N, C-alpha and C positions, 0 to 999 in steps of 0.2 A: 504494500500500500504506500503510495507516494505521500508527500507532505499535505497536499490538498485533501486527499482521502482521510488522512489522520485528523486534519483540522475539522472536517465535516463530521467525522465520527465522534469527536469530543465536544462539538458545539452543543450548548445548552439551549433548548427551545422553551420559551416562556409563553404561557397562555395570555391572551389579551385581558386587560383589566375590565371590570364590570361596566364602567362608563363607556368604554370603547365598544363593547359588544352591544350595549343598549343603544348607543348612537347609530351604529350600523343597522340595527334592527329597525329603528325609527325611520332612517332614510329609506330602507327597503319598503316599509309599509307606506310611506308617503309616495314613493314611486309607483307602487302597485295601485293605490287609490287614484293617483293622477292619471295613469294610463287607462283606468277603467272609465273615467269621465271625460277624457280629453277629446273624444270624437276624432275629427280629422287632423288635429294638431300634432305636430312632431314633438315628441318628448325624448330628450337626451339626458343621460345621467353621467356624472363623473367627467364633465367636460373640463379639459385642461387648457388654460389660456396663458399667454406670456404675461409676466409681471415686470414691467419696465422699472418700477421703483425699487423692488427688492432684488431683481434679477431672477432668473429661473422661471418657474411656472407656478401657477396657482390653480386649484381645483374649484369648480362651481358644482354644487351638488346636483342641480337639475336646470335644464333650459327647456322652456316650452315655447314653441314657435307656431304661430298661426299666420294666415295671410296678412293680418292687420298689425300684429304686434309680436314682440319677443319678451318673455318673462324669465328673469333669472331668479332662481330659488336657492337660498343657502339656509339649510336647517341646522340650528345650533343647539337648541334646548327644547326638548319635547314638552316641557312644562310651561313654556312661555306662550304668549299670544302671537298670532300671525298678523302682521301689518302689510298692507298693500300700498305702494307709492306710485 
């Protein structure tokens, strides 16, 4: 076994913490609900866009595009209210 094989065999894998799991579950539920009611709108999840201020890329949880408008959705806290701007 080479060095990389030894490294991967000794690597410790950690389970994600509770808030990470619940956050992913909330995003999944929101996506499922949105797709169910979206009709002919295009619904994209996990869209990565360039971030010129910080460098690199940033992820938007969901983009909903219709022929008249585009809505960007960033879900952060399942216990907070939803505002539309």
